[in-house]
C-alpha positions as CSV (number, residue, x, y, z in Angstrom):
1,M,0.1,0.1,0.0
2,G,1.6,3.3,-1.2
3,L,1.3,6.7,0.4
4,F,-1.4,7.9,-2.1
5,S,-3.4,4.9,-1.4
6,S,-3.5,6.2,2.1
7,F,-4.6,9.6,1.1
8,N,-7.4,7.9,-0.8
9,I,-8.4,5.7,2.1
10,S,-8.8,8.8,4.3
11,A,-10.5,10.9,1.9
12,S,-13.2,8.2,1.2
13,G,-13.7,8.0,5.0
14,M,-14.2,11.8,5.3
15,T,-16.8,11.9,2.2
16,A,-18.7,9.0,3.6
17,Q,-18.9,10.4,7.2
18,R,-19.7,14.0,5.6
19,L,-22.6,12.2,3.6
20,R,-23.8,10.5,7.1
21,M,-23.8,14.0,9.0
22,D,-26.0,15.6,6.1
23,L,-28.4,12.6,6.4
24,I,-28.5,13.1,10.1
25,A,-29.0,16.8,9.4
26,N,-32.0,16.1,7.0
27,N,-33.6,13.6,9.7
28,L,-33.4,16.3,12.5
29,A,-34.8,18.9,10.1
30,N,-37.9,16.6,9.3
31,A,-38.2,15.0,12.9
32,N,-41.8,16.6,12.9
33,T,-42.8,16.3,9.4
34,T,-45.9,14.3,9.4
35,R,-46.9,14.8,5.6
36,T,-44.7,14.1,2.5
37,K,-45.1,14.1,-1.2
38,D,-45.4,10.2,-1.0
39,G,-48.0,10.6,1.9
40,G,-47.7,9.8,5.5
41,P,-44.7,10.8,7.8
42,Y,-41.1,11.5,7.0
43,Q,-39.1,8.2,7.2
44,R,-35.4,8.2,8.6
45,Q,-32.9,8.0,6.5
46,V,-29.4,6.0,7.0
47,P,-26.5,5.3,4.7
48,V,-25.1,1.8,3.8
49,F,-21.4,1.5,3.7
50,S,-19.3,-1.1,2.1
51,L,-15.6,-1.8,1.6
52,R,-14.1,-0.2,-1.5
53,D,-11.1,-2.1,-3.2
54,A,-8.1,-0.3,-3.9
55,T,-7.4,0.9,-7.4
56,P,-3.9,0.3,-8.3
57,F,-2.2,3.2,-10.0
58,L,-0.2,0.8,-12.2
59,P,-1.7,-0.5,-15.3
60,P,-3.0,-4.1,-15.0
61,V,-0.1,-5.3,-17.1
62,F,2.3,-4.7,-14.1
63,T,-0.1,-5.7,-11.5
64,R,-0.9,-9.4,-12.7
65,G,0.1,-12.0,-10.2
66,L,0.1,-9.6,-7.3
67,G,-2.9,-11.2,-5.7
68,K,-6.1,-9.6,-4.5
69,T,-6.9,-6.0,-4.2
70,T,-6.4,-4.5,-0.9
71,P,-8.8,-2.7,1.0
72,G,-9.3,0.7,-0.2
73,G,-11.4,2.8,2.2
74,V,-15.4,3.0,2.2
75,R,-18.0,3.7,-0.2
76,V,-21.8,4.5,0.0
77,E,-23.6,1.4,-1.2
78,A,-27.1,3.1,-0.8
79,I,-29.1,5.4,1.3
80,V,-32.1,3.5,2.8
81,R,-35.2,4.4,4.7
82,D,-35.3,3.0,8.4
83,P,-38.3,0.4,8.3
84,T,-39.1,1.4,12.1
85,P,-42.8,2.2,12.2
86,P,-43.8,5.8,12.9
87,R,-44.4,7.2,16.5
88,R,-48.2,7.6,17.0
89,I,-49.2,10.5,19.3
90,F,-52.6,11.4,20.5
91,N,-53.4,14.8,19.1
92,P,-57.2,15.0,17.7
93,E,-56.7,18.8,16.8
94,H,-53.6,18.2,14.3
95,P,-54.8,18.2,10.6
96,D,-53.1,14.9,9.8
97,A,-54.9,12.9,12.6
98,K,-56.6,9.8,11.8
99,E,-60.2,8.9,12.9
100,D,-59.0,7.5,16.2
101,G,-57.2,11.1,16.9
102,Y,-53.7,9.7,16.5
103,V,-51.0,11.4,14.4
104,D,-48.1,9.3,12.7
105,Y,-45.0,11.1,13.4
106,P,-41.5,10.4,11.8
107,N,-39.5,7.5,13.2
108,V,-36.6,9.9,14.0
109,N,-35.3,9.7,17.6
110,V,-33.6,13.2,18.1
111,V,-31.4,11.7,21.0
112,M,-30.2,8.8,18.9
113,E,-29.7,11.3,15.8
114,M,-27.5,13.4,18.0
115,T,-25.3,10.4,19.2
116,D,-24.9,9.4,15.6
117,L,-23.9,12.9,15.0
118,I,-21.2,12.9,17.6
119,S,-19.9,9.3,16.3
120,A,-19.7,10.6,12.6
121,S,-18.1,14.1,13.7
122,R,-15.4,11.9,15.7
123,A,-14.9,9.4,12.8
124,Y,-14.4,12.3,10.4
125,E,-11.9,14.1,12.8
126,A,-10.1,10.7,13.0
127,N,-9.8,10.8,9.2
128,V,-8.5,14.3,9.2
129,T,-6.0,13.3,11.7
130,A,-4.8,10.5,10.0
131,F,-4.5,12.6,6.5
132,D,-2.6,15.2,8.3
133,A,-0.1,12.6,9.7
134,L,0.3,11.3,6.2
135,K,1.0,14.8,4.9
136,T,3.6,15.3,7.2
137,M,5.1,12.1,6.5
138,A,5.1,13.0,2.9
139,N,6.5,16.3,3.4
140,Q,9.4,14.8,5.7
141,A,10.2,12.1,2.9
142,L,10.7,15.2,0.6
143,E,13.2,16.8,3.0
144,I,15.3,13.7,2.9
145,G,15.9,14.1,-0.7
146,R,17.5,17.8,0.0
């Protein structure tokens, strides 16, 4: 694994965590949205991450026989809706109340979203720290040549 591969791995982690934070912000913004275009309450969205294979910098003719590719970071496989049922709250005066007086609210738990936001933020910071360490190592390697 080369130095540039490490930069790509950290960058893919930062991109994935930034998307995760964007989805969390969207979930929090719609925590009380009881009516969407599709009908019904907003559904929480979560990213699905998967392992990304490293893309070698050499042409395939030079990499034959080197074995399998090494892990090369993370990629977003999909953005899925959380299948958890909506919260039902009794509020007969609400315009979206059903016949029984209950309103379906989004399946967004604000405490859980804030916990996920802290986790995503820390993961992003860890990737930034790794990226900075790699940058420092690259600069020191260039200084050796002087």
